[in-house]
All heavy atoms as a GROMACS GRO file, in nm:
protein
  623
    1MET      N    1   8.998   6.103  -7.027
    1MET     CA    2   9.062   5.974  -7.009
    1MET      C    3   9.214   5.994  -7.033
    1MET      O    4   9.254   6.068  -7.118
    1MET     CB    5   9.006   5.872  -7.107
    1MET     CG    6   9.068   5.735  -7.094
    1MET     SD    7   9.006   5.612  -7.212
    1MET     CE    8   8.854   5.571  -7.136
    2ARG      N    9   9.293   5.921  -6.954
    2ARG     CA   10   9.435   5.926  -6.969
    2ARG      C   11   9.479   5.861  -7.100
    2ARG      O   12   9.415   5.770  -7.148
    2ARG     CB   13   9.504   5.854  -6.854
    2ARG     CG   14   9.487   5.924  -6.721
    2ARG     CD   15   9.550   5.837  -6.611
    2ARG     NE   16   9.519   5.891  -6.482
    2ARG     CZ   17   9.406   5.866  -6.414
    2ARG    NH1   18   9.316   5.787  -6.464
    2ARG    NH2   19   9.386   5.918  -6.297
    3THR      N   20   9.593   5.907  -7.152
    3THR     CA   21   9.649   5.839  -7.267
    3THR      C   22   9.695   5.701  -7.223
    3THR      O   23   9.711   5.674  -7.102
    3THR     CB   24   9.770   5.915  -7.327
    3THR    OG1   25   9.879   5.908  -7.232
    3THR    CG2   26   9.737   6.059  -7.361
    4THR      N   27   9.716   5.612  -7.320
    4THR     CA   28   9.759   5.478  -7.284
    4THR      C   29   9.896   5.481  -7.215
    4THR      O   30   9.919   5.404  -7.122
    4THR     CB   31   9.763   5.387  -7.408
    4THR    OG1   32   9.844   5.448  -7.507
    4THR    CG2   33   9.623   5.364  -7.461
    5LYS      N   34   9.984   5.569  -7.256
    5LYS     CA   35  10.114   5.580  -7.192
    5LYS      C   36  10.101   5.630  -7.050
    5LYS      O   37  10.163   5.580  -6.957
    5LYS     CB   38  10.207   5.673  -7.271
    5LYS     CG   39  10.346   5.678  -7.217
    5LYS     CD   40  10.440   5.754  -7.304
    5LYS     CE   41  10.581   5.747  -7.252
    5LYS     NZ   42  10.678   5.800  -7.344
    6GLU      N   43  10.019   5.730  -7.027
    6GLU     CA   44   9.994   5.782  -6.892
    6GLU      C   45   9.938   5.674  -6.801
    6GLU      O   46   9.978   5.660  -6.685
    6GLU     CB   47   9.900   5.901  -6.896
    6GLU     CG   48   9.957   6.027  -6.959
    6GLU     CD   49   9.853   6.135  -6.982
    6GLU    OE1   50   9.732   6.103  -6.993
    6GLU    OE2   51   9.896   6.251  -6.995
    7LYS      N   52   9.843   5.595  -6.855
    7LYS     CA   53   9.781   5.488  -6.776
    7LYS      C   54   9.884   5.381  -6.744
    7LYS      O   55   9.887   5.330  -6.630
    7LYS     CB   56   9.661   5.430  -6.849
    7LYS     CG   57   9.581   5.332  -6.767
    7LYS     CD   58   9.524   5.401  -6.645
    7LYS     CE   59   9.425   5.313  -6.574
    7LYS     NZ   60   9.369   5.380  -6.454
    8ALA      N   61   9.969   5.346  -6.838
    8ALA     CA   62  10.072   5.246  -6.816
    8ALA      C   63  10.166   5.289  -6.705
    8ALA      O   64  10.193   5.212  -6.611
    8ALA     CB   65  10.151   5.223  -6.946
    9ILE      N   66  10.213   5.413  -6.710
    9ILE     CA   67  10.304   5.463  -6.606
    9ILE      C   68  10.233   5.467  -6.470
    9ILE      O   69  10.288   5.431  -6.367
    9ILE     CB   70  10.355   5.602  -6.648
    9ILE    CG1   71  10.450   5.588  -6.768
    9ILE    CG2   72  10.429   5.671  -6.532
    9ILE    CD1   73  10.489   5.719  -6.834
   10GLU      N   74  10.108   5.511  -6.470
   10GLU     CA   75  10.032   5.515  -6.345
   10GLU      C   76  10.022   5.380  -6.280
   10GLU      O   77  10.043   5.366  -6.158
   10GLU     CB   78   9.892   5.571  -6.372
   10GLU     CG   79   9.803   5.568  -6.249
   10GLU     CD   80   9.654   5.590  -6.280
   10GLU    OE1   81   9.619   5.619  -6.396
   10GLU    OE2   82   9.575   5.574  -6.188
   11LEU      N   83   9.989   5.276  -6.357
   11LEU     CA   84   9.976   5.143  -6.300
   11LEU      C   85  10.106   5.094  -6.242
   11LEU      O   86  10.109   5.041  -6.130
   11LEU     CB   87   9.926   5.044  -6.408
   11LEU     CG   88   9.778   5.056  -6.446
   11LEU    CD1   89   9.750   4.967  -6.568
   11LEU    CD2   90   9.690   5.018  -6.328
   12VAL      N   91  10.215   5.110  -6.315
   12VAL     CA   92  10.345   5.063  -6.266
   12VAL      C   93  10.382   5.140  -6.140
   12VAL      O   94  10.423   5.082  -6.039
   12VAL     CB   95  10.453   5.076  -6.374
   12VAL    CG1   96  10.591   5.044  -6.318
   12VAL    CG2   97  10.421   4.986  -6.494
   13GLU      N   98  10.364   5.270  -6.140
   13GLU     CA   99  10.397   5.350  -6.024
   13GLU      C  100  10.313   5.317  -5.903
   13GLU      O  101  10.358   5.329  -5.788
   13GLU     CB  102  10.388   5.500  -6.057
   13GLU     CG  103  10.502   5.545  -6.147
   13GLU     CD  104  10.498   5.693  -6.185
   13GLU    OE1  105  10.390   5.755  -6.169
   13GLU    OE2  106  10.602   5.741  -6.230
   14ARG      N  107  10.189   5.275  -5.923
   14ARG     CA  108  10.107   5.234  -5.809
   14ARG      C  109  10.163   5.112  -5.738
   14ARG      O  110  10.158   5.103  -5.614
   14ARG     CB  111   9.963   5.210  -5.855
   14ARG     CG  112   9.893   5.340  -5.887
   14ARG     CD  113   9.753   5.322  -5.933
   14ARG     NE  114   9.670   5.282  -5.820
   14ARG     CZ  115   9.539   5.255  -5.834
   14ARG    NH1  116   9.481   5.264  -5.952
   14ARG    NH2  117   9.468   5.219  -5.730
   15PHE      N  118  10.220   5.021  -5.816
   15PHE     CA  119  10.282   4.904  -5.750
   15PHE      C  120  10.411   4.942  -5.683
   15PHE      O  121  10.443   4.889  -5.578
   15PHE     CB  122  10.304   4.790  -5.852
   15PHE     CG  123  10.177   4.714  -5.881
   15PHE    CD1  124  10.105   4.741  -5.997
   15PHE    CD2  125  10.128   4.623  -5.790
   15PHE    CE1  126   9.986   4.671  -6.020
   15PHE    CE2  127  10.009   4.554  -5.812
   15PHE     CZ  128   9.940   4.579  -5.930
   16LEU      N  129  10.482   5.036  -5.739
   16LEU     CA  130  10.606   5.083  -5.675
   16LEU      C  131  10.572   5.151  -5.541
   16LEU      O  132  10.651   5.147  -5.449
   16LEU     CB  133  10.680   5.180  -5.765
   16LEU     CG  134  10.754   5.118  -5.884
   16LEU    CD1  135  10.804   5.226  -5.976
   16LEU    CD2  136  10.869   5.030  -5.835
   17ALA      N  137  10.456   5.212  -5.533
   17ALA     CA  138  10.417   5.286  -5.413
   17ALA      C  139  10.363   5.199  -5.302
   17ALA      O  140  10.341   5.247  -5.190
   17ALA     CB  141  10.314   5.392  -5.451
   18LEU      N  142  10.338   5.072  -5.327
   18LEU     CA  143  10.278   4.987  -5.226
   18LEU      C  144  10.357   4.982  -5.095
   18LEU      O  145  10.299   4.985  -4.987
   18LEU     CB  146  10.264   4.844  -5.278
   18LEU     CG  147  10.149   4.821  -5.376
   18LEU    CD1  148  10.153   4.677  -5.425
   18LEU    CD2  149  10.016   4.854  -5.317
   19LYS      N  150  10.485   4.979  -5.102
   19LYS     CA  151  10.567   4.977  -4.979
   19LYS      C  152  10.551   5.105  -4.899
   19LYS      O  153  10.548   5.102  -4.776
   19LYS     CB  154  10.714   4.952  -5.015
   19LYS     CG  155  10.802   4.933  -4.897
   19LYS     CD  156  10.771   4.804  -4.822
   19LYS     CE  157  10.875   4.776  -4.719
   19LYS     NZ  158  10.853   4.651  -4.648
   20LYS      N  159  10.532   5.216  -4.969
   20LYS     CA  160  10.515   5.344  -4.901
   20LYS      C  161  10.383   5.345  -4.825
   20LYS      O  162  10.371   5.408  -4.721
   20LYS     CB  163  10.521   5.458  -4.999
   20LYS     CG  164  10.658   5.474  -5.061
   20LYS     CD  165  10.656   5.585  -5.164
   20LYS     CE  166  10.790   5.593  -5.235
   20LYS     NZ  167  10.791   5.686  -5.344
   21ILE      N  168  10.283   5.278  -4.880
   21ILE     CA  169  10.150   5.274  -4.817
   21ILE      C  170  10.156   5.194  -4.687
   21ILE      O  171  10.096   5.229  -4.588
   21ILE     CB  172  10.048   5.214  -4.913
   21ILE    CG1  173  10.027   5.310  -5.033
   21ILE    CG2  174   9.914   5.188  -4.844
   21ILE    CD1  175   9.946   5.248  -5.146
   22ASN      N  176  10.230   5.083  -4.688
   22ASN     CA  177  10.238   4.997  -4.571
   22ASN      C  178  10.387   4.973  -4.536
   22ASN      O  179  10.443   4.872  -4.571
   22ASN     CB  180  10.166   4.866  -4.595
   22ASN     CG  181  10.159   4.780  -4.472
   22ASN    OD1  182  10.205   4.818  -4.364
   22ASN    ND2  183  10.102   4.661  -4.487
   23PRO      N  184  10.452   5.068  -4.470
   23PRO     CA  185  10.596   5.055  -4.442
   23PRO      C  186  10.633   4.938  -4.352
   23PRO      O  187  10.746   4.897  -4.346
   23PRO     CB  188  10.632   5.189  -4.378
   23PRO     CG  189  10.504   5.245  -4.332
   23PRO     CD  190  10.394   5.191  -4.418
   24ASN      N  191  10.533   4.882  -4.280
   24ASN     CA  192  10.559   4.771  -4.192
   24ASN      C  193  10.541   4.634  -4.258
   24ASN      O  194  10.552   4.531  -4.195
   24ASN     CB  195  10.467   4.779  -4.068
   24ASN     CG  196  10.498   4.903  -3.986
   24ASN    OD1  197  10.612   4.942  -3.972
   24ASN    ND2  198  10.394   4.965  -3.936
   25ALA      N  199  10.513   4.637  -4.386
   25ALA     CA  200  10.493   4.510  -4.461
   25ALA      C  201  10.622   4.430  -4.462
   25ALA      O  202  10.731   4.482  -4.463
   25ALA     CB  203  10.452   4.541  -4.603
   26ILE      N  204  10.606   4.300  -4.455
   26ILE     CA  205  10.718   4.210  -4.451
   26ILE      C  206  10.788   4.205  -4.589
   26ILE      O  207  10.908   4.189  -4.596
   26ILE     CB  208  10.675   4.069  -4.409
   26ILE    CG1  209  10.618   4.075  -4.265
   26ILE    CG2  210  10.787   3.968  -4.420
   26ILE    CD1  211  10.552   3.950  -4.220
   27THR      N  212  10.712   4.220  -4.690
   27THR     CA  213  10.770   4.208  -4.826
   27THR      C  214  10.851   4.332  -4.860
   27THR      O  215  10.827   4.440  -4.809
   27THR     CB  216  10.656   4.192  -4.931
   27THR    OG1  217  10.570   4.307  -4.923
   27THR    CG2  218  10.577   4.066  -4.909
   28ARG      N  219  10.950   4.311  -4.944
   28ARG     CA  220  11.032   4.422  -4.989
   28ARG      C  221  10.957   4.503  -5.095
   28ARG      O  222  10.863   4.452  -5.156
   28ARG     CB  223  11.163   4.369  -5.045
   28ARG     CG  224  11.146   4.281  -5.165
   28ARG     CD  225  11.281   4.224  -5.208
   28ARG     NE  226  11.263   4.117  -5.300
   28ARG     CZ  227  11.235   4.132  -5.428
   28ARG    NH1  228  11.220   4.249  -5.478
   28ARG    NH2  229  11.223   4.026  -5.506
   29PRO      N  230  10.996   4.624  -5.117
   29PRO     CA  231  10.928   4.703  -5.222
   29PRO      C  232  10.957   4.646  -5.358
   29PRO      O  233  11.059   4.583  -5.380
   29PRO     CB  234  10.990   4.842  -5.205
   29PRO     CG  235  11.117   4.823  -5.131
   29PRO     CD  236  11.100   4.697  -5.052
   30TYR      N  237  10.863   4.664  -5.444
   30TYR     CA  238  10.880   4.621  -5.585
   30TYR      C  239  10.989   4.701  -5.650
   30TYR      O  240  11.005   4.820  -5.624
   30TYR     CB  241  10.752   4.642  -5.666
   30TYR     CG  242  10.638   4.554  -5.628
   30TYR    CD1  243  10.526   4.605  -5.562
   30TYR    CD2  244  10.641   4.419  -5.657
   30TYR    CE1  245  10.420   4.523  -5.530
   30TYR    CE2  246  10.533   4.336  -5.624
   30TYR     CZ  247  10.424   4.389  -5.561
   30TYR     OH  248  10.320   4.310  -5.529
   31ASN      N  249  11.063   4.638  -5.741
   31ASN     CA  250  11.150   4.717  -5.828
   31ASN      C  251  11.067   4.742  -5.956
   31ASN      O  252  10.955   4.695  -5.971
   31ASN     CB  253  11.283   4.645  -5.857
   31ASN     CG  254  11.267   4.519  -5.937
   31ASN    OD1  255  11.183   4.505  -6.024
   31ASN    ND2  256  11.352   4.421  -5.909
   32TRP      N  257  11.125   4.818  -6.046
   32TRP     CA  258  11.048   4.862  -6.165
   32TRP      C  259  11.001   4.741  -6.246
   32TRP      O  260  10.884   4.738  -6.288
   32TRP     CB  261  11.137   4.954  -6.251
   32TRP     CG  262  11.066   5.014  -6.367
   32TRP    CD1  263  11.074   4.976  -6.497
   32TRP    CD2  264  10.972   5.122  -6.363
   32TRP    NE1  265  10.993   5.054  -6.576
   32TRP    CE2  266  10.930   5.147  -6.498
   32TRP    CE3  267  10.921   5.202  -6.262
   32TRP    CZ2  268  10.839   5.244  -6.530
   32TRP    CZ3  269  10.828   5.300  -6.297
   32TRP    CH2  270  10.789   5.321  -6.429
   33GLN      N  271  11.086   4.644  -6.268
   33GLN     CA  272  11.047   4.526  -6.349
   33GLN      C  273  10.936   4.445  -6.280
   33GLN      O  274  10.844   4.397  -6.348
   33GLN     CB  275  11.167   4.437  -6.379
   33GLN     CG  276  11.263   4.498  -6.480
   33GLN     CD  277  11.199   4.530  -6.612
   33GLN    OE1  278  11.122   4.452  -6.668
   33GLN    NE2  279  11.226   4.650  -6.662
   34GLU      N  280  10.945   4.427  -6.150
   34GLU     CA  281  10.840   4.356  -6.078
   34GLU      C  282  10.709   4.433  -6.084
   34GLU      O  283  10.602   4.374  -6.103
   34GLU     CB  284  10.881   4.334  -5.934
   34GLU     CG  285  10.994   4.234  -5.918
   34GLU     CD  286  11.050   4.231  -5.778
   34GLU    OE1  287  11.051   4.336  -5.711
   34GLU    OE2  288  11.090   4.124  -5.735
   35ALA      N  289  10.716   4.564  -6.070
   35ALA     CA  290  10.595   4.645  -6.078
   35ALA      C  291  10.533   4.634  -6.216
   35ALA      O  292  10.411   4.631  -6.230
   35ALA     CB  293  10.629   4.790  -6.043
   36LYS      N  294  10.618   4.632  -6.320
   36LYS     CA  295  10.567   4.617  -6.456
   36LYS      C  296  10.492   4.483  -6.471
   36LYS      O  297  10.386   4.479  -6.533
   36LYS     CB  298  10.681   4.626  -6.559
   36LYS     CG  299  10.725   4.767  -6.586
   36LYS     CD  300  10.847   4.770  -6.681
   36LYS     CE  301  10.816   4.715  -6.817
   36LYS     NZ  302  10.924   4.741  -6.915
   37GLN      N  303  10.549   4.379  -6.417
   37GLN     CA  304  10.483   4.246  -6.426
   37GLN      C  305  10.347   4.249  -6.356
   37GLN      O  306  10.250   4.191  -6.407
   37GLN     CB  307  10.575   4.139  -6.368
   37GLN     CG  308  10.697   4.110  -6.453
   37GLN     CD  309  10.659   4.067  -6.595
   37GLN    OE1  310  10.578   3.980  -6.615
   37GLN    NE2  311  10.720   4.134  -6.691
   38CYS      N  312  10.340   4.312  -6.242
   38CYS     CA  313  10.213   4.320  -6.171
   38CYS      C  314  10.111   4.402  -6.249
   38CYS      O  315   9.993   4.365  -6.260
   38CYS     CB  316  10.233   4.382  -6.033
   38CYS     SG  317  10.325   4.277  -5.920
   39ALA      N  318  10.157   4.509  -6.308
   39ALA     CA  319  10.067   4.594  -6.392
   39ALA      C  320  10.018   4.516  -6.512
   39ALA      O  321   9.899   4.526  -6.548
   39ALA     CB  322  10.140   4.720  -6.435
   40LEU      N  323  10.105   4.435  -6.571
   40LEU     CA  324  10.061   4.354  -6.686
   40LEU      C  325   9.958   4.253  -6.646
   40LEU      O  326   9.862   4.227  -6.720
   40LEU     CB  327  10.184   4.284  -6.750
   40LEU     CG  328  10.276   4.374  -6.827
   40LEU    CD1  329  10.405   4.299  -6.864
   40LEU    CD2  330  10.209   4.422  -6.956
   41ILE      N  331   9.971   4.195  -6.528
   41ILE     CA  332   9.870   4.101  -6.478
   41ILE      C  333   9.736   4.173  -6.463
   41ILE      O  334   9.631   4.118  -6.501
   41ILE     CB  335   9.916   4.036  -6.345
   41ILE    CG1  336  10.033   3.943  -6.371
   41ILE    CG2  337   9.799   3.963  -6.278
   41ILE    CD1  338  10.103   3.897  -6.246
   42CYS      N  339   9.736   4.293  -6.409
   42CYS     CA  340   9.613   4.369  -6.394
   42CYS      C  341   9.548   4.397  -6.529
   42CYS      O  342   9.425   4.382  -6.544
   42CYS     CB  343   9.641   4.499  -6.322
   42CYS     SG  344   9.677   4.479  -6.148
   43VAL      N  345   9.629   4.435  -6.625
   43VAL     CA  346   9.574   4.462  -6.758
   43VAL      C  347   9.517   4.336  -6.820
   43VAL      O  348   9.411   4.337  -6.880
   43VAL     CB  349   9.681   4.528  -6.850
   43VAL    CG1  350   9.632   4.538  -6.992
   43VAL    CG2  351   9.720   4.664  -6.796
   44ASP      N  352   9.589   4.225  -6.805
   44ASP     CA  353   9.537   4.097  -6.859
   44ASP      C  354   9.402   4.062  -6.797
   44ASP      O  355   9.311   4.013  -6.865
   44ASP     CB  356   9.638   3.985  -6.837
   44ASP     CG  357   9.754   3.990  -6.932
   44ASP    OD1  358   9.743   4.058  -7.039
   44ASP    OD2  359   9.859   3.928  -6.903
   45GLU      N  360   9.391   4.083  -6.666
   45GLU     CA  361   9.262   4.055  -6.598
   45GLU      C  362   9.152   4.146  -6.650
   45GLU      O  363   9.038   4.104  -6.672
   45GLU     CB  364   9.276   4.071  -6.446
   45GLU     CG  365   9.362   3.962  -6.384
   45GLU     CD  366   9.296   3.824  -6.394
   45GLU    OE1  367   9.174   3.813  -6.373
   45GLU    OE2  368   9.369   3.727  -6.419
   46THR      N  369   9.185   4.272  -6.673
   46THR     CA  370   9.087   4.367  -6.726
   46THR      C  371   9.046   4.323  -6.866
   46THR      O  372   8.924   4.323  -6.898
   46THR     CB  373   9.147   4.510  -6.731
   46THR    OG1  374   9.183   4.546  -6.596
   46THR    CG2  375   9.050   4.610  -6.790
   47LEU      N  376   9.141   4.288  -6.946
   47LEU     CA  377   9.108   4.244  -7.084
   47LEU      C  378   9.022   4.119  -7.084
   47LEU      O  379   8.925   4.106  -7.160
   47LEU     CB  380   9.236   4.218  -7.166
   47LEU     CG  381   9.307   4.342  -7.215
   47LEU    CD1  382   9.450   4.309  -7.266
   47LEU    CD2  383   9.227   4.406  -7.328
   48GLU      N  384   9.056   4.025  -6.998
   48GLU     CA  385   8.975   3.903  -6.988
   48GLU      C  386   8.830   3.934  -6.952
   48GLU      O  387   8.737   3.878  -7.011
   48GLU     CB  388   9.038   3.806  -6.887
   48GLU     CG  389   8.964   3.674  -6.881
   48GLU     CD  390   9.029   3.575  -6.786
   48GLU    OE1  391   9.146   3.590  -6.754
   48GLU    OE2  392   8.958   3.483  -6.743
   49SER      N  393   8.814   4.025  -6.860
   49SER     CA  394   8.675   4.064  -6.821
   49SER      C  395   8.600   4.128  -6.937
   49SER      O  396   8.482   4.100  -6.961
   49SER     CB  397   8.680   4.160  -6.703
   49SER     OG  398   8.730   4.097  -6.587
   50LEU      N  399   8.672   4.212  -7.009
   50LEU     CA  400   8.607   4.278  -7.125
   50LEU      C  401   8.574   4.178  -7.234
   50LEU      O  402   8.469   4.189  -7.297
   50LEU     CB  403   8.698   4.389  -7.179
   50LEU     CG  404   8.713   4.514  -7.089
   50LEU    CD1  405   8.823   4.602  -7.140
   50LEU    CD2  406   8.581   4.588  -7.079
   51TRP      N  407   8.665   4.085  -7.260
   51TRP     CA  408   8.636   3.983  -7.362
   51TRP      C  409   8.516   3.899  -7.323
   51TRP      O  410   8.437   3.857  -7.408
   51TRP     CB  411   8.757   3.894  -7.384
   51TRP     CG  412   8.872   3.960  -7.458
   51TRP    CD1  413   8.862   4.052  -7.558
   51TRP    CD2  414   9.010   3.944  -7.432
   51TRP    NE1  415   8.986   4.091  -7.599
   51TRP    CE2  416   9.082   4.028  -7.524
   51TRP    CE3  417   9.084   3.866  -7.343
   51TRP    CZ2  418   9.219   4.033  -7.528
   51TRP    CZ3  419   9.222   3.875  -7.349
   51TRP    CH2  420   9.288   3.958  -7.441
   52ASN      N  421   8.501   3.872  -7.193
   52ASN     CA  422   8.387   3.789  -7.146
   52ASN      C  423   8.255   3.863  -7.160
   52ASN      O  424   8.150   3.797  -7.167
   52ASN     CB  425   8.407   3.747  -7.001
   52ASN     CG  426   8.515   3.643  -6.990
   52ASN    OD1  427   8.544   3.570  -7.082
   52ASN    ND2  428   8.578   3.634  -6.874
   53VAL      N  429   8.258   3.994  -7.168
   53VAL     CA  430   8.134   4.069  -7.188
   53VAL      C  431   8.075   4.036  -7.325
   53VAL      O  432   7.957   4.014  -7.339
   53VAL     CB  433   8.158   4.222  -7.175
   53VAL    CG1  434   8.038   4.302  -7.219
   53VAL    CG2  435   8.197   4.256  -7.032
   54GLY      N  436   8.162   4.030  -7.424
   54GLY     CA  437   8.122   3.985  -7.556
   54GLY      C  438   8.034   4.081  -7.636
   54GLY      O  439   7.971   4.038  -7.732
   55HIS      N  440   8.027   4.204  -7.598
   55HIS     CA  441   7.947   4.304  -7.671
   55HIS      C  442   8.039   4.390  -7.754
   55HIS      O  443   8.151   4.422  -7.717
   55HIS     CB  444   7.869   4.394  -7.576
   55HIS     CG  445   7.767   4.318  -7.496
   55HIS    ND1  446   7.649   4.276  -7.550
   55HIS    CD2  447   7.765   4.281  -7.366
   55HIS    CE1  448   7.579   4.213  -7.456
   55HIS    NE2  449   7.649   4.214  -7.344
   56SER      N  450   7.990   4.431  -7.867
   56SER     CA  451   8.073   4.516  -7.956
   56SER      C  452   8.098   4.653  -7.896
   56SER      O  453   8.192   4.720  -7.937
   56SER     CB  454   8.003   4.530  -8.093
   56SER     OG  455   7.878   4.592  -8.078
   57ASP      N  456   8.017   4.694  -7.798
   57ASP     CA  457   8.037   4.827  -7.739
   57ASP      C  458   8.160   4.835  -7.649
   57ASP      O  459   8.198   4.941  -7.604
   57ASP     CB  460   7.913   4.875  -7.665
   57ASP     CG  461   7.871   4.781  -7.552
   57ASP    OD1  462   7.915   4.665  -7.552
   57ASP    OD2  463   7.795   4.826  -7.465
   58VAL      N  464   8.227   4.724  -7.624
   58VAL     CA  465   8.348   4.726  -7.542
   58VAL      C  466   8.474   4.721  -7.630
   58VAL      O  467   8.585   4.721  -7.576
   58VAL     CB  468   8.354   4.613  -7.438
   58VAL    CG1  469   8.240   4.629  -7.336
   58VAL    CG2  470   8.352   4.476  -7.502
   59ASN      N  471   8.459   4.716  -7.760
   59ASN     CA  472   8.575   4.707  -7.849
   59ASN      C  473   8.674   4.822  -7.828
   59ASN      O  474   8.794   4.800  -7.831
   59ASN     CB  475   8.533   4.700  -7.995
   59ASN     CG  476   8.470   4.568  -8.030
   59ASN    OD1  477   8.488   4.468  -7.958
   59ASN    ND2  478   8.398   4.562  -8.138
   60ASP      N  479   8.625   4.941  -7.809
   60ASP     CA  480   8.713   5.057  -7.785
   60ASP      C  481   8.789   5.039  -7.655
   60ASP      O  482   8.908   5.072  -7.645
   60ASP     CB  483   8.634   5.187  -7.781
   60ASP     CG  484   8.584   5.230  -7.919
   60ASP    OD1  485   8.637   5.180  -8.021
   60ASP    OD2  486   8.492   5.315  -7.923
   61GLN      N  487   8.723   4.987  -7.553
   61GLN     CA  488   8.789   4.963  -7.425
   61GLN      C  489   8.896   4.855  -7.438
   61GLN      O  490   9.005   4.867  -7.382
   61GLN     CB  491   8.688   4.922  -7.318
   61GLN     CG  492   8.595   5.036  -7.280
   61GLN     CD  493   8.491   4.985  -7.181
   61GLN    OE1  494   8.524   4.911  -7.088
   61GLN    NE2  495   8.369   5.026  -7.199
   62ILE      N  496   8.866   4.751  -7.513
   62ILE     CA  497   8.963   4.642  -7.535
   62ILE      C  498   9.086   4.699  -7.607
   62ILE      O  499   9.198   4.671  -7.568
   62ILE     CB  500   8.900   4.526  -7.613
   62ILE    CG1  501   8.800   4.451  -7.525
   62ILE    CG2  502   9.007   4.431  -7.666
   62ILE    CD1  503   8.716   4.349  -7.597
   63GLU      N  504   9.061   4.778  -7.709
   63GLU     CA  505   9.172   4.839  -7.782
   63GLU      C  506   9.258   4.927  -7.692
   63GLU      O  507   9.382   4.925  -7.696
   63GLU     CB  508   9.121   4.921  -7.902
   63GLU     CG  509   9.230   4.980  -7.986
   63GLU     CD  510   9.175   5.055  -8.107
   63GLU    OE1  511   9.065   5.024  -8.151
   63GLU    OE2  512   9.245   5.146  -8.150
   64TYR      N  513   9.191   5.008  -7.607
   64TYR     CA  514   9.261   5.094  -7.513
   64TYR      C  515   9.353   5.014  -7.423
   64TYR      O  516   9.472   5.042  -7.408
   64TYR     CB  517   9.160   5.175  -7.430
   64TYR     CG  518   9.220   5.260  -7.322
   64TYR    CD1  519   9.277   5.383  -7.350
   64TYR    CD2  520   9.224   5.214  -7.189
   64TYR    CE1  521   9.332   5.461  -7.250
   64TYR    CE2  522   9.281   5.293  -7.087
   64TYR     CZ  523   9.334   5.414  -7.118
   64TYR     OH  524   9.389   5.493  -7.020
   65TRP      N  525   9.299   4.907  -7.361
   65TRP     CA  526   9.378   4.827  -7.267
   65TRP      C  527   9.486   4.749  -7.334
   65TRP      O  528   9.592   4.726  -7.277
   65TRP     CB  529   9.286   4.739  -7.183
   65TRP     CG  530   9.214   4.822  -7.079
   65TRP    CD1  531   9.084   4.864  -7.084
   65TRP    CD2  532   9.270   4.876  -6.962
   65TRP    NE1  533   9.056   4.942  -6.975
   65TRP    CE2  534   9.169   4.950  -6.899
   65TRP    CE3  535   9.395   4.871  -6.904
   65TRP    CZ2  536   9.190   5.018  -6.776
   65TRP    CZ3  537   9.419   4.937  -6.783
   65TRP    CH2  538   9.316   5.009  -6.722
   66GLN      N  539   9.466   4.707  -7.459
   66GLN     CA  540   9.571   4.642  -7.534
   66GLN      C  541   9.687   4.739  -7.557
   66GLN      O  542   9.804   4.700  -7.552
   66GLN     CB  543   9.520   4.585  -7.665
   66GLN     CG  544   9.433   4.463  -7.646
   66GLN     CD  545   9.367   4.417  -7.772
   66GLN    OE1  546   9.334   4.495  -7.860
   66GLN    NE2  547   9.344   4.287  -7.785
   67GLU      N  548   9.655   4.863  -7.586
   67GLU     CA  549   9.758   4.966  -7.606
   67GLU      C  550   9.830   4.997  -7.473
   67GLU      O  551   9.950   5.018  -7.472
   67GLU     CB  552   9.698   5.093  -7.665
   67GLU     CG  553   9.654   5.074  -7.808
   67GLU     CD  554   9.585   5.197  -7.867
   67GLU    OE1  555   9.606   5.308  -7.813
   67GLU    OE2  556   9.515   5.182  -7.969
   68VAL      N  557   9.755   4.999  -7.361
   68VAL     CA  558   9.818   5.018  -7.231
   68VAL      C  559   9.919   4.904  -7.208
   68VAL      O  560  10.030   4.929  -7.162
   68VAL     CB  561   9.713   5.021  -7.117
   68VAL    CG1  562   9.780   5.016  -6.980
   68VAL    CG2  563   9.625   5.147  -7.129
   69LYS      N  564   9.881   4.783  -7.239
   69LYS     CA  565   9.968   4.668  -7.220
   69LYS      C  566  10.099   4.685  -7.301
   69LYS      O  567  10.208   4.661  -7.248
   69LYS     CB  568   9.898   4.539  -7.261
   69LYS     CG  569   9.977   4.413  -7.238
   69LYS     CD  570   9.892   4.292  -7.269
   69LYS     CE  571   9.971   4.167  -7.240
   69LYS     NZ  572   9.890   4.044  -7.260
   70GLN      N  573  10.085   4.730  -7.423
   70GLN     CA  574  10.205   4.754  -7.505
   70GLN      C  575  10.294   4.863  -7.446
   70GLN      O  576  10.415   4.855  -7.447
   70GLN     CB  577  10.166   4.787  -7.650
   70GLN     CG  578  10.106   4.671  -7.724
   70GLN     CD  579  10.192   4.544  -7.719
   70GLN    OE1  580  10.311   4.551  -7.744
   70GLN    NE2  581  10.131   4.434  -7.682
   71GLU      N  582  10.229   4.968  -7.394
   71GLU     CA  583  10.308   5.076  -7.332
   71GLU      C  584  10.380   5.029  -7.208
   71GLU      O  585  10.496   5.071  -7.187
   71GLU     CB  586  10.214   5.193  -7.296
   71GLU     CG  587  10.159   5.269  -7.416
   71GLU     CD  588  10.261   5.354  -7.491
   71GLU    OE1  589  10.375   5.373  -7.439
   71GLU    OE2  590  10.230   5.398  -7.601
   72ILE      N  591  10.317   4.946  -7.129
   72ILE     CA  592  10.384   4.892  -7.010
   72ILE      C  593  10.508   4.816  -7.051
   72ILE      O  594  10.614   4.826  -6.986
   72ILE     CB  595  10.290   4.803  -6.927
   72ILE    CG1  596  10.180   4.886  -6.863
   72ILE    CG2  597  10.366   4.725  -6.818
   72ILE    CD1  598  10.066   4.807  -6.801
   73LYS      N  599  10.499   4.739  -7.158
   73LYS     CA  600  10.611   4.659  -7.202
   73LYS      C  601  10.731   4.744  -7.245
   73LYS      O  602  10.842   4.700  -7.231
   73LYS     CB  603  10.570   4.566  -7.314
   73LYS     CG  604  10.477   4.455  -7.269
   73LYS     CD  605  10.436   4.369  -7.389
   73LYS     CE  606  10.344   4.255  -7.345
   73LYS     NZ  607  10.307   4.172  -7.458
   74ILE      N  608  10.706   4.865  -7.294
   74ILE     CA  609  10.815   4.943  -7.350
   74ILE      C  610  10.869   5.050  -7.252
   74ILE      O  611  10.972   5.107  -7.276
   74ILE     CB  612  10.781   5.010  -7.485
   74ILE    CG1  613  10.664   5.103  -7.473
   74ILE    CG2  614  10.758   4.903  -7.587
   74ILE    CD1  615  10.635   5.182  -7.600
   75ILE      N  616  10.793   5.078  -7.143
   75ILE     CA  617  10.843   5.179  -7.049
   75ILE      C  618  10.948   5.122  -6.958
   75ILE      O  619  10.962   5.009  -6.937
   75ILE     CB  620  10.730   5.245  -6.967
   75ILE    CG1  621  10.654   5.143  -6.885
   75ILE    CG2  622  10.638   5.329  -7.056
   75ILE    CD1  623  10.555   5.204  -6.787
   0.00000   0.00000   0.00000
C-alpha cells in the first residue's frame, strides 16, 4: 500500500493529467490548487462511504484516508 503522502500526490497528479488524457476537452487544465480541491472531494466521498459501512474493521481504512486528506492539504 502507498504511504499517505504518496497517495495524496498521486490523486492530485491524476487530476492534473486529465487534460492530457483528453486534449480536445473544452475545459482548461486544472492548476495545482484546483486539482487539490478535486482530490479532497474524492477523499471526502471515500470517507463518507467508509463511515456508512459502520463496521470496526474499516477503522484502519478511515484513519488512512484521513491522513491522505491531511497530506493533500499540505502538499
